[in-house]
C-alpha positions in Angstrom: -96.7 -147.7 57.1 -95.7 -147.8 60.8 -97.2 -144.8 62.6 -94.7 -145.3 65.4 -91.9 -145.1 62.9 -93.2 -141.8 61.5 -93.5 -140.3 64.9 -90.0 -141.5 65.9 -88.5 -140.1 62.7 -90.3 -136.7 63.2 -89.4 -136.4 66.9 -85.8 -137.3 66.1 -85.6 -134.2 63.9 -87.4 -132.0 66.5 -85.3 -133.1 69.5 -82.1 -132.3 67.5 -83.3 -128.8 66.5 -82.2 -126.2 69.1 -84.4 -123.5 67.5 -87.8 -123.5 65.8 -86.1 -123.9 62.4 -87.5 -124.7 59.1 -86.4 -128.3 59.6 -88.4 -128.4 62.9 -91.4 -126.9 61.3 -91.1 -129.5 58.5 -90.9 -132.4 61.0 -94.0 -131.1 62.8 -95.9 -130.8 59.5 -94.9 -134.4 58.6 -96.0 -135.6 62.0 -99.5 -134.0 61.6 -99.9 -135.2 58.0 -99.2 -138.8 58.7 -101.3 -139.4 61.8 -103.8 -141.0 59.4 -104.1 -144.3 57.5 -101.0 -146.3 56.9 -99.9 -147.3 53.4 -98.1 -150.5 52.4 -95.2 -151.1 50.0 -93.8 -154.3 48.5 -90.7 -156.0 50.0 -87.3 -155.7 48.3 -87.4 -159.4 47.2 -90.8 -158.9 45.7 -89.6 -155.9 43.6 -86.4 -157.7 42.5 -88.3 -160.9 41.5 -90.9 -158.9 39.6 -88.3 -157.2 37.5 -88.7 -158.1 33.8 -86.2 -157.5 31.0 -87.3 -156.1 27.7 -85.3 -158.8 26.1 -86.1 -162.5 25.8 -83.5 -165.3 25.4 -83.3 -168.1 22.9 -81.5 -171.2 24.4 -80.0 -174.0 22.4 -80.6 -177.7 23.1 -77.9 -177.6 25.8 -79.2 -174.4 27.6 -76.7 -172.0 26.1 -77.9 -168.6 25.1 -77.7 -168.2 21.3 -79.8 -165.2 20.7 -81.0 -162.2 22.7 -84.0 -160.3 21.3 -86.0 -157.3 22.4 -89.6 -158.4 22.7 -91.1 -155.6 25.0 -91.5 -152.2 23.3 -92.1 -150.3 26.5 -88.7 -149.3 27.9 -85.3 -150.9 27.5 -84.3 -153.0 30.4 -81.8 -155.7 31.1 -81.0 -158.0 34.0 -81.2 -156.8 37.6 -77.7 -155.8 38.8 -76.8 -156.2 42.5 -75.3 -153.2 44.3 -71.9 -154.9 44.7 -71.7 -155.1 40.9 -72.3 -151.4 40.3 -69.4 -149.0 40.2 -68.8 -147.3 43.6 -68.1 -144.1 41.7 -71.7 -144.2 40.2 -73.2 -144.8 43.6 -71.4 -141.8 45.1 -72.2 -139.5 42.2 -75.9 -140.4 42.2 -76.3 -139.9 46.0 -74.7 -136.5 45.8 -76.7 -135.5 42.8 -80.1 -136.8 44.0 -80.1 -137.1 47.8 -76.9 -136.0 49.7 -78.5 -136.8 53.1 -79.6 -140.3 51.9 -77.8 -142.1 54.7 -79.0 -139.6 57.4 -82.8 -139.4 57.0 -85.6 -141.9 57.4 -87.1 -141.6 53.9 -88.0 -137.9 53.8 -85.5 -135.0 54.0 -87.2 -132.7 56.5 -85.2 -129.6 55.5 -85.8 -130.0 51.8 -89.4 -130.9 52.3 -90.1 -127.7 54.3 -89.0 -125.6 51.4 -91.1 -127.7 49.0 -94.2 -127.4 51.3 -93.8 -123.6 51.6 -93.4 -123.3 47.8 -96.4 -125.5 47.2 -98.7 -123.2 49.1 -98.1 -120.4 46.6 -97.9 -122.6 43.4 -100.1 -125.1 41.6 -98.1 -128.2 42.7 -95.4 -129.5 45.0 -92.0 -130.0 43.4 -88.5 -130.9 44.6 -87.3 -132.4 47.9 -87.8 -136.0 46.6 -85.3 -138.2 48.2 -84.0 -141.4 46.5 -86.5 -143.3 48.6 -89.4 -141.1 47.6 -88.4 -141.4 43.9 -88.2 -145.2 44.3 -91.7 -145.1 45.8 -93.0 -143.3 42.7 -91.3 -145.8 40.4 -93.0 -148.7 42.2 -96.4 -146.9 42.3 -97.3 -145.2 39.0 -100.1 -143.2 40.6 -97.4 -141.2 42.4 -95.8 -140.0 39.2 -96.2 -136.2 38.6 -98.8 -135.0 36.1 -97.3 -132.6 33.6 -94.2 -132.3 35.8 -96.0 -131.5 39.1 -97.4 -133.5 41.9 -100.5 -132.7 43.9 -100.5 -132.3 47.7 -102.2 -135.7 47.9 -99.6 -137.4 45.7 -96.8 -135.8 47.8 -98.4 -137.0 51.0 -98.8 -140.6 49.7 -95.2 -140.6 48.3 -93.8 -139.6 51.6 -95.9 -142.2 53.4 -94.6 -144.9 51.0 -91.0 -143.7 51.6 -91.4 -144.0 55.4 -92.8 -147.5 55.0 -89.9 -148.5 52.7 -87.3 -147.2 55.2 -89.0 -149.2 57.9 -88.6 -152.5 56.0 -85.7 -152.0 53.5 -82.1 -151.4 54.1 -80.4 -148.4 52.6 -78.4 -150.7 50.3 -81.5 -152.3 49.0 -83.2 -148.9 48.4 -80.1 -147.7 46.4 -79.9 -150.9 44.5 -83.5 -150.9 43.5 -83.4 -147.2 42.5 -80.3 -147.7 40.2 -82.1 -150.7 38.5 -85.4 -149.0 38.0 -84.7 -145.3 37.2 -84.7 -144.0 33.6 -81.4 -142.4 32.6 -81.9 -141.4 29.0 -84.6 -141.9 26.4 -86.0 -145.4 26.9 -83.0 -146.8 28.8 -84.1 -148.0 32.2 -81.8 -149.5 34.8 -78.1 -149.3 35.1 -77.4 -152.5 33.1 -79.1 -151.2 30.0 -77.7 -147.6 30.1 -74.1 -148.9 30.7 -74.1 -151.2 27.7 -75.9 -148.8 25.4 -73.9 -145.6 26.1 -70.6 -147.0 27.1 -70.5 -150.6 25.9 -69.6 -152.1 29.3 -71.0 -153.6 32.5 -72.0 -151.4 35.4 -69.0 -152.4 37.6 -66.6 -150.9 35.0 -68.0 -147.4 34.9 -65.3 -144.7 35.2 -65.7 -141.5 37.2 -66.4 -139.4 34.0 -69.1 -141.9 32.9 -70.6 -142.0 36.4 -70.9 -138.2 36.4 -72.7 -138.2 33.1 -75.2 -140.9 34.2 -75.9 -139.2 37.6 -76.5 -135.9 35.8 -78.9 -137.5 33.3 -81.2 -138.9 36.0 -82.6 -135.4 36.8 -82.9 -134.5 33.1 -82.8 -137.6 30.8 -83.5 -135.5 27.7 -81.1 -132.6 28.6 -79.1 -131.0 25.8 -75.4 -131.6 25.3 -74.4 -128.3 26.9 -76.8 -128.8 29.8 -75.5 -132.3 30.5 -72.0 -131.1 30.3 -72.6 -128.2 32.7 -74.3 -130.5 35.2 -71.5 -133.1 35.0 -68.8 -130.4 35.6 -70.7 -129.0 38.6 -71.1 -132.5 40.1 -67.4 -133.2 39.4 -66.4 -130.1 41.4 -68.7 -131.0 44.3 -67.2 -134.4 44.5 -63.7 -133.0 44.0 -62.9 -135.6 41.3 -59.9 -135.1 39.0 -61.9 -135.6 35.8 -60.5 -133.9 32.7 -62.9 -131.7 30.8 -61.7 -133.2 27.5 -62.5 -136.7 28.7 -66.0 -135.7 29.8 -66.6 -133.8 26.5 -65.5 -136.8 24.4 -67.8 -139.2 26.3 -70.7 -136.9 25.9 -70.1 -136.4 22.2 -70.2 -140.1 21.6 -73.6 -140.2 23.4 -75.1 -137.3 21.7 -73.7 -137.9 18.2 -74.0 -141.7 18.0 -77.1 -143.9 17.7 -76.2 -145.7 20.9 -78.0 -149.0 20.0 -78.3 -151.6 22.7 -76.8 -154.5 20.7 -77.6 -158.0 21.8 -74.7 -159.8 23.5 -75.5 -162.9 21.5 -77.2 -162.9 18.1 -76.6 -166.2 16.3 -80.1 -167.1 15.2 -82.3 -164.1 14.4 -84.6 -165.9 12.0 -85.4 -168.5 14.6 -85.6 -166.1 17.5 -88.1 -163.7 16.0 -91.0 -166.2 15.6 -90.2 -168.2 18.7 -89.8 -165.2 21.0 -92.6 -163.1 19.6 -95.1 -162.0 22.3 -92.7 -162.8 25.2 -93.3 -159.4 26.9 -92.1 -160.7 30.3 -88.5 -161.3 29.1 -88.8 -165.1 29.2 -86.7 -167.8 27.7 -87.4 -170.4 25.0 -85.4 -173.6 24.3 -85.0 -174.7 20.7 -83.3 -177.6 19.0 -80.3 -175.7 17.6 -76.8 -176.5 18.7 -74.8 -173.4 19.5 -71.5 -174.8 18.2 -73.0 -176.1 15.0 -74.8 -172.7 14.5 -71.6 -170.7 15.0 -69.6 -172.9 12.6 -72.3 -172.7 10.0 -72.5 -168.9 10.3 -68.8 -168.5 10.1 -68.3 -170.7 7.0 -71.2 -169.2 5.2 -69.9 -165.7 5.8 -66.4 -166.7 4.7 -67.5 -168.2 1.3 -69.9 -165.4 0.6 -67.0 -163.0 1.0 -64.9 -165.2 -1.3 -67.6 -165.3 -4.0 -68.6 -161.7 -3.7 -66.7 -160.8 -6.9 -68.9 -163.3 -8.7 -72.0 -161.5 -7.7 -73.0 -163.9 -4.9 -74.4 -161.9 -2.0 -76.7 -164.1 0.0 -76.7 -167.6 1.3 -78.5 -170.0 3.6 -77.6 -173.3 5.4 -79.7 -175.9 7.3 -78.5 -178.9 9.3 -81.0 -181.5 10.7 -80.6 -184.6 12.7 -82.0 -187.6 10.7 -83.2 -189.6 13.7 -85.3 -186.9 15.3 -85.9 -184.2 12.6 -84.3 -181.7 15.0 -82.9 -178.6 13.2 -79.3 -178.1 14.5 -78.3 -175.1 12.5 -80.5 -172.5 10.8 -78.5 -169.7 9.1 -79.6 -167.1 6.5 -76.9 -164.6 5.8 -77.5 -161.3 4.0 -75.8 -158.1 4.8 -78.2 -155.8 3.0 -81.4 -157.9 3.7 -81.0 -159.2 7.3 -84.7 -159.7 7.8 -85.2 -161.9 4.7 -85.3 -165.6 5.6 -83.4 -167.3 2.8 -84.2 -170.7 4.3 -88.0 -170.3 3.7 -87.7 -168.2 0.5 -88.9 -170.1 -2.6 -86.5 -170.4 -5.5 -86.1 -172.7 -8.5 -84.9 -176.1 -7.4 -82.7 -176.9 -10.4 -81.3 -180.4 -10.5 -81.9 -181.0 -6.8 -85.2 -182.6 -7.6 -83.8 -185.4 -9.8 -83.2 -187.9 -6.9 -86.9 -188.0 -6.2 -87.8 -188.5 -9.9 -85.5 -191.5 -10.1 -86.8 -192.9 -6.8 -90.3 -192.7 -8.2 -89.2 -194.5 -11.4 -87.4 -197.2 -9.3 -90.5 -197.7 -7.1 -92.7 -198.0 -10.2 -90.3 -200.6 -11.7 -89.9 -198.4 -14.8 -86.2 -198.2 -14.3 -83.3 -200.0 -12.6 -79.9 -198.5 -11.8 -78.6 -200.4 -14.8 -81.3 -199.3 -17.3 -79.8 -197.5 -20.3 -81.1 -194.0 -21.1 -80.2 -192.0 -24.2 -78.3 -188.8 -23.5 -78.8 -187.3 -26.9 -80.6 -184.3 -28.4 -84.4 -184.5 -28.2 -87.3 -182.3 -29.2 -90.5 -182.5 -27.2 -93.7 -180.8 -28.2 -95.2 -178.5 -25.5 -98.1 -176.2 -25.5 -96.0 -173.2 -26.6 -93.7 -174.9 -29.0 -90.8 -177.3 -28.9 -88.8 -178.1 -25.7 -85.2 -179.1 -26.4 -83.3 -179.8 -23.1 -79.5 -179.8 -23.0 -76.9 -180.6 -20.4 -75.0 -178.1 -18.3 -71.8 -178.4 -20.3 -73.7 -178.6 -23.7 -72.4 -182.1 -24.4 -74.2 -185.4 -24.9 -72.8 -188.8 -23.8 -74.9 -191.2 -25.7 -76.1 -194.3 -23.9 -75.7 -194.1 -20.1 -77.0 -196.1 -17.2 -79.6 -194.6 -14.9 -76.9 -194.7 -12.2 -74.6 -192.5 -14.3 -77.4 -190.2 -15.4 -78.5 -189.4 -11.8 -75.0 -189.3 -10.2 -73.6 -187.0 -13.0 -76.9 -185.0 -13.1 -77.4 -185.4 -16.8 -80.5 -183.4 -18.0 -81.7 -185.2 -21.1 -82.0 -188.7 -19.3 -83.9 -187.0 -16.5 -86.4 -185.5 -19.0 -86.8 -188.9 -20.6 -87.4 -190.4 -17.2 -90.1 -187.8 -16.4 -91.9 -188.8 -19.6 -91.9 -192.3 -18.4 -93.4 -191.7 -14.9 -95.6 -188.7 -15.9 -95.6 -185.1 -14.7 -98.7 -185.5 -12.6 -97.3 -188.5 -10.8 -94.0 -186.7 -10.0 -95.9 -183.6 -8.8 -98.0 -185.8 -6.4 -94.8 -187.4 -5.1 -93.2 -184.0 -4.4 -96.3 -183.0 -2.5 -96.0 -186.1 -0.4 -92.4 -185.0 0.4 -93.8 -181.8 2.0 -93.1 -179.4 -0.9 -95.9 -176.8 -1.0 -96.9 -174.1 -3.3 -96.7 -176.2 -6.4 -99.0 -175.5 -9.3 -102.2 -177.7 -9.5 -101.7 -178.8 -13.1 -98.6 -180.5 -14.5 -99.2 -178.6 -17.7 -97.7 -175.5 -16.0 -94.3 -177.2 -15.8 -94.3 -179.8 -18.6 -91.1 -181.8 -19.1 -89.0 -179.0 -17.6 -90.1 -180.2 -14.2 -87.4 -182.8 -14.4 -84.8 -180.0 -14.3 -86.3 -178.3 -11.3 -88.5 -175.5 -12.7 -90.7 -175.8 -9.6 -90.1 -173.3 -6.7 -89.0 -174.9 -3.4 -87.6 -173.6 -0.1 -84.3 -174.8 1.3 -86.2 -176.1 4.4 -88.5 -178.2 2.2 -85.6 -179.5 0.2 -83.6 -180.6 3.3 -86.8 -182.3 4.7 -87.2 -184.2 1.4 -83.6 -185.4 1.4 -83.9 -186.4 5.0 -86.7 -188.7 3.8 -84.2 -190.5 1.6 -81.7 -190.7 4.5 -84.5 -192.3 6.7 -85.2 -195.0 4.2 -88.1 -193.4 2.4 -90.0 -192.2 5.6 -90.8 -188.6 5.7 -90.6 -187.0 9.2 -91.6 -183.5 10.2 -88.8 -181.1 11.0 -88.9 -179.4 14.4 -87.2 -176.3 15.9 -89.0 -176.3 19.3 -88.1 -178.8 22.0 -91.0 -180.9 22.9 -91.2 -183.3 25.9 -92.8 -186.3 24.1 -90.9 -186.0 20.9 -93.9 -187.1 18.9 -93.8 -186.3 15.2 -95.9 -187.4 12.2 -94.2 -189.8 9.9 -95.3 -190.9 6.4 -93.7 -193.4 4.0 -93.1 -191.8 0.7 -90.7 -194.2 -1.0 -89.9 -197.9 -0.4 -86.8 -198.7 1.5 -85.4 -200.3 -1.6 -85.8 -197.2 -3.8 -84.4 -194.9 -1.1 -81.4 -197.2 -0.7 -80.8 -197.3 -4.4 -80.9 -193.5 -4.8 -78.6 -193.1 -1.7 -76.2 -195.6 -3.2 -76.1 -193.7 -6.5 -75.7 -190.3 -4.9 -72.7 -191.6 -2.9 -71.0 -193.2 -5.9 -67.9 -191.1 -6.7 -67.2 -193.1 -9.9 -70.7 -192.7 -11.3 -70.6 -188.9 -10.9 -67.2 -188.6 -12.6 -68.9 -187.9 -16.0 -69.7 -184.4 -14.8 -67.6 -183.8 -11.7 -64.5 -185.9 -12.0 -63.2 -188.4 -9.5 -61.7 -185.7 -7.2 -64.3 -183.0 -6.4 -65.5 -181.0 -3.4 -68.4 -183.4 -2.9 -66.1 -186.0 -1.4 -66.3 -186.2 2.4 -64.2 -188.1 5.0 -67.2 -190.3 5.8 -70.0 -191.9 3.8 -72.4 -189.4 2.4 -74.9 -189.0 -0.5 -75.1 -185.6 -2.1 -76.7 -183.7 -5.0 -76.1 -180.3 -6.5 -78.4 -178.0 -8.5 -78.2 -174.8 -10.4 -81.3 -173.0 -11.7 -81.7 -171.2 -15.0 -79.1 -168.4 -15.7 -77.2 -169.4 -12.5 -79.7 -167.6 -10.2 -79.7 -170.3 -7.6 -76.9 -172.6 -6.4 -77.9 -175.7 -4.3 -76.0 -178.5 -2.6 -78.0 -180.9 -0.4 -77.0 -184.2 1.0 -76.9 -186.5 4.0 -74.9 -189.0 6.0 -76.3 -191.7 8.2 -76.8 -189.1 11.0 -77.3 -185.7 9.4 -78.8 -183.9 6.4 -77.2 -180.6 5.3 -78.6 -178.2 2.7 -76.8 -175.0 1.4 -78.1 -172.3 -1.0 -76.2 -169.5 -2.6 -77.7 -166.7 -4.8 -79.2 -163.3 -4.6 -82.6 -162.4 -3.0 -83.0 -159.9 -5.8 -83.0 -162.7 -8.4 -79.8 -161.4 -10.1 -77.7 -164.2 -11.7 -74.4 -165.2 -10.3 -71.3 -165.1 -12.5 -69.7 -168.5 -13.4 -70.8 -170.2 -10.2 -72.1 -173.8 -10.1 -73.1 -176.2 -7.3 -69.7 -177.6 -7.3 -67.9 -174.3 -7.0 -70.3 -172.6 -4.6 -72.5 -174.3 -2.2 -70.6 -177.6 -2.3 -67.6 -176.1 -0.6 -69.7 -175.1 2.5 -71.6 -178.4 2.4 -68.5 -180.5 2.5 -66.9 -178.5 5.4 -70.1 -178.7 7.3 -70.5 -182.4 6.9 -66.9 -183.0 7.9 -67.3 -180.8 10.9 -70.4 -182.6 12.0 -68.7 -186.0 12.0 -65.2 -185.0 13.2 -63.2 -188.2 13.6 -66.3 -190.2 13.7 -67.1 -192.3 10.6 -70.7 -192.3 9.3 -72.4 -195.7 8.9 -72.8 -197.0 5.4 -76.5 -197.9 5.0 -77.3 -201.6 5.1 -79.2 -202.8 2.1 -82.8 -203.7 2.9 -84.0 -207.3 2.6 -85.7 -206.5 -0.8 -82.4 -205.7 -2.6 -80.2 -208.0 -4.6 -76.7 -207.5 -6.1 -76.0 -209.0 -9.5 -73.1 -208.9 -11.9 -73.7 -207.0 -15.1 -71.7 -205.6 -18.0 -71.9 -201.9 -19.0 -70.0 -200.7 -22.1 -67.8 -203.8 -21.9 -67.0 -203.2 -18.3 -68.2 -205.8 -15.8 -69.5 -204.6 -12.4 -71.9 -205.4 -9.7 -75.2 -203.5 -9.5 -78.0 -203.3 -6.9 -81.5 -204.3 -8.0 -84.8 -204.3 -6.3 -85.8 -207.9 -6.2 -87.9 -208.8 -9.2 -86.2 -206.3 -11.5 -82.9 -208.1 -12.1 -82.1 -208.7 -15.8 -82.1 -212.3 -17.0 -78.5 -212.0 -18.0 -75.5 -209.7 -17.8 -75.4 -209.3 -21.6 -79.1 -208.3 -21.9 -78.9 -205.9 -19.0 -75.9 -204.2 -20.6 -77.3 -203.7 -24.1 -80.9 -203.1 -23.4 -82.1 -199.5 -23.7 -85.5 -198.7 -22.2 -87.7 -198.3 -25.2 -89.4 -195.0 -25.5 -91.5 -193.3 -28.2 -89.4 -190.6 -29.8 -92.2 -189.1 -31.9 -94.9 -188.0 -31.3 -94.2 -186.8 -27.8 -96.8 -186.9 -25.1 -99.5 -184.3 -25.6 -98.4 -183.4 -29.1 -101.0 -181.5 -31.1 -100.7 -182.2 -34.9 -102.5 -179.7 -37.2 -103.3 -180.8 -40.7 -101.9 -178.6 -43.4 -104.7 -177.1 -45.5 -102.4 -176.6 -48.5 -101.5 -180.3 -48.8 -104.1 -182.8 -49.8 -105.1 -184.9 -46.8 -104.5 -188.1 -48.7 -100.8 -187.2 -49.0 -100.2 -186.2 -45.4 -98.5 -188.6 -43.1 -97.2 -188.8 -39.5 -94.0 -190.8 -38.9 -93.9 -192.8 -35.7 -90.3 -193.4 -34.3 -88.7 -194.9 -31.3 -85.2 -194.5 -29.9 -84.2 -198.2 -30.4 -85.6 -200.0 -33.4 -86.1 -203.7 -32.6 -88.1 -206.1 -34.7 -90.0 -207.7 -31.8 -91.4 -204.3 -30.7 -94.7 -203.3 -32.3 -96.7 -200.1 -32.7 -100.3 -200.1 -31.4 -102.6 -197.2 -32.2 -105.9 -197.0 -30.4 -105.7 -200.8 -29.7 -104.8 -201.8 -33.3 -101.4 -203.1 -34.4 -99.7 -201.0 -37.1 -96.5 -203.0 -37.6 -92.9 -203.4 -36.3 -91.0 -200.5 -34.7 -87.9 -201.6 -36.5 -89.0 -199.7 -39.6 -90.6 -196.3 -39.9 -94.4 -196.3 -39.9 -96.1 -193.6 -41.9 -99.6 -193.1 -40.6 -102.3 -191.2 -42.3 -103.6 -188.7 -39.7 -107.2 -188.7 -38.6 -108.8 -185.9 -36.6 -109.3 -186.6 -33.0 -107.5 -187.8 -29.9 -105.3 -190.9 -30.2 -103.3 -193.3 -27.9 -100.1 -194.7 -29.4 -98.3 -197.5 -27.6 -95.0 -199.4 -28.0 -95.3 -203.1 -27.0 -92.9 -206.0 -26.7 -93.4 -209.5 -28.2 -95.6 -210.5 -25.3 -97.8 -207.4 -25.7 -96.4 -205.7 -22.6 -96.6 -201.9 -23.0 -93.1 -200.4 -23.0 -94.2 -196.8 -23.5 -97.3 -194.9 -24.5 -98.3 -191.4 -25.5 -101.5 -189.5 -26.2 -101.7 -187.0 -29.0 -104.3 -185.1 -31.0 -104.8 -184.3 -34.6 -106.6 -181.1 -35.5 -107.6 -179.3 -38.8 -110.6 -177.9 -40.6 -113.1 -180.3 -42.1 -112.6 -180.9 -45.8 -115.0 -179.2 -48.2 -118.0 -181.3 -49.3 -117.8 -183.0 -52.7 -119.2 -181.0 -55.6 -122.9 -181.8 -56.6 
């Protein structure tokens, strides 16, 4: 503090006092008190730059604010507001209420201070007479704040010293601006920007006279009762001679005292992204993410729209993810639920339904167990499992007989998928799902059994979208990212061959092949090239639609977080609608690129059900002729199923018990081989006398190549010993 300034300020009051008044005595006391050590205060620029909001901002990939989130629990503060953007009515009301001689003193009001000093001699503390400058000094130095409503003489002395210092280096406008931005008005609302938005829903420059009266009255008593705040506001209105109606003042106060007055964020497009990314940002910082604001808005609007449409069918929650294939950047991340806003539907784990089938067929193609032209039986089948017999059926409870693998996958037929899983093995499929980044799977395939083909495993929408992006990227799995990183480095892993990924993508984009189930005209058709798959879990509890173009992968989930089933909603009638609109919106007038076949693919003419067509094959898997490719069904053992446990019947003599081995297609050149020994042709039924123990049954062709194999076990009590 400048000692010369204090002396000048005090002498100014003394020279202009004709009598030894209270003001003169106060000036003399101030002069005596401050002939000691000077104190320093920060500059206005330092205070303004050190101001920190209680909210942090999430920016999209282009720098646009997409979410504002409170991250500091101590006080509610928003951006610093310059004096020129604060209502003149508020400035006038605050000055009259707190410091009517503000523009005429040098930091300390001598007349008011004299009364405070005289009162302090006979009381336990010094109260009152604090000018706006002195109050600001206390806001900047927490040690100057009163203890239990009172300041000590030492605190008052240092507060006055800081006020003199501030007046020496700050302008009056700067002091008033800082004060209005730092003072607490009501509850935890600090600063004019926060209180204006919370109580009146407007910016500080738009405050009316009635609103300004209320705020100015609350500074002195932030927790005043309704009646007390009204009384203070009316007194201030009369002092200012403002024509404010009592009814208008009463209405504004009732809204404040009766309402919750939440300080809602100006932008709240991505709460589930903002919460983890902005956690711990106590300084009100900003974080840039990979989201695109326009894509996020469109996703949120479309998801909300269709949830409203499907509400009558008991669809209450939904989620949507959009990623960029080339980078793995997440462009949209929306989880919508009115009653459970904090539940992240994108990371919640639900049954996958048919959405896992593309990865099952990709594995079969890579293992050369199937081609797109392989014939699979879509017919009733009973499979022995640990707790009984598993009998899969299709969504529409119909069977279509012999179908190609292309038709089976594109039309999402269940029985052929189960047969395919029996070919590749449950454990192999589980291992492949883990490679795709799907976590939380059970260790043993016995937990799922053949039902894994129909998506009984729990997955999250984020994991599913990441897995489909692997197909879009030619079989290479890339980590998804939500945070912008400078180097762009991400871990990549090849999961499928380029050829298998291309083949699955070609099938999922084949409108004709999916017509068995969906018809030629359906919501899955987009304006540009795209590959897509739907899925519905048991009892219609989950509704999926996931697919990709050459540039983007989009995943949509509909359902209920409570697990309640939807009513008559399938992938084609629910999530598919949103998926199609999102994909069309992403591309606009731009046409997506049709994937180029990798070098290891070959196209060959075949004949299916009497209809000639051209089919893609991984080189080395092409059929020798069109006729053979059309009529050939992939041989598979029908009974016993893999893992079957056969128990001998104690009521039937063992010599008369038999097990019948059967295959789907009975051809003379195919042979049964049990534990390495040939039993005979598969064209006729083979009745085998069961023997206790574990056995391996194989079906081989004329060259001895294994077409299919199963392991099974025969159990039963030992026969009684022969009589002596």
